[in-house]
C-alpha positions, 0 to 999 in steps of 0.5 A: 499500500502506498504511504499516502493511502495508509490509514493514520494510526490510532494515537489516542487509543494507543497512548491510553495503553501506556503509563503517563505517556503524555499528550500527543503533539504530532505523529509524522510518518518516517519515510525511510525504509521500504517495508515498514510503516513507522511514525515519529510520535511526539508527546508532552513527555518525549519522542517515540517511534511508533511502529505498525507491524503489517504482518500482524503476527502477535506471537512473532512480534512478541518474540522479537520484543523479548529478544531485544530486551535480552540483547540489551541486557548483554550490551547489544545496542537496540531499542526495546519496546516500551511496556504497556500498563499491563506489562505487554509490548504489542497493542492490538487496536482494530485488528492491527498490531502496534508497538511503541519504542523510544525515539533514538536520535541518530543517522544511517551510515553506509560503507562509504561513510565508515572508516576502516576502524568503523568497518571493523566495529561493524563486523564485530557488532554483527558477530556480537549479535549472532553470539548473543542471539545464540545465548538468549534464544531457544534452539530454533527449528531449522538449525540443522536443516539443509538450505537449498540454493536457487534452481537456475531452471526456475530463474531462466523461466522468470527471466523470460517472463521479466523480459516480456514485461521490460520490452512491452511496458508503455511508456518505456523508459531508461529503467526498462532498457537497463532491465532488459540489458541486465536480464540478457546478461544474467541469462548468459552468465547463468548458462555459463555457470549453472554447474556451480550451483551450491549444494544445500548448506547448513550453519543455521542460527538465530540472525537479525535477518535484515542487517543493512544501513537503514536498520542501524542508527549511529550517534557520532561514530558509534552504533546507537541502535539496531532496529527493525527485527521483523525478520528475526529467524534461523538462517545460515549466520555467515550468509547474513554477514556476507549479505550485509557487507554486499549492501553496506560496501557496494558502490554506485557502479556495483563494485564492493570496497574490498579493503573495507570488506576485508576489515569488516569480515576479519572482525566478524570472524573473530567476534562470531567464531567463524572460520575462513572456510565457513565464510568462503562457502557463504560467499559462494552461496550468496553470489549464487543467490545474487546471480538468480535474484530479481526481486526489484524487477519482480516488484516493479513488473509483477507488483507495480511497486517502484519503491526499490527502483533506485537500487537497481543499477548498483544491485544489478551491476554487483552480480556481474562484477562479483562474477568477474571478481569472484576470487577477490571477493572470496579472499576479502571475506575469507583471507 
């Protein structure tokens, strides 16, 4: 649903669920982010982040909230929700789930804005998240599961479908031209490297699930809070480390800043207790994932949702560059 058509949150009814929250002064949508619906709520007693959980899974939301409270006790920078007067953290109003968090003053920073020391700090932080989640969460279902990789035959079929869209959409613009070019390019690469499909992988553990610059707030040079734990779940931990780096350190032309990646990865391995072999395997699986992934084009052509379009040039170029520089990328993570 476009933000402009989103219903206003029931601020009055919500605040009545809390002890002395103050009177509402303003409630403004937070515009950053693609999937969340959040608001900066100002009251006579302070500022809050009001989150509307779109999936409405009360049990999963409560699990996320409990995890952040336990992580904070271990020194992980998070922003656990405010407890309501009844001791709960999820407010269900009109069938919708809401949560109130303290407002964290900070800014988002991508890899280009981080020094080498800050890249090491970032890797250590994600390693801390993974090790602390292992302490505070019950062993998750799927920890011993085998994680299948993308099937190239399914990807070939998807490419053909997306090519039709990119060629027939009207009016056709420069995005559609680039999309057609990248689809043809990726089809060639997949045909060339189809025999390098990784086998089912393991290494599952509790992960944040969506660790990227828009979900990390900095205050000055230091991380102030990791936010948006909606995708908390059991996945291969090292693969989250690689995916995060591919977002933090991608440049506009689609190349990774490998010097910063190396500093980040070494710090992650030390903090998480992961070895070079585990990271090398994760690099291969995430490379294959990127080679088969067209989520931005699916949003645009299948869902008529263009919010992610600005990311496409760098994301689509990265898959091609990564294939060309495969050994250098692997060595940056595992060397």
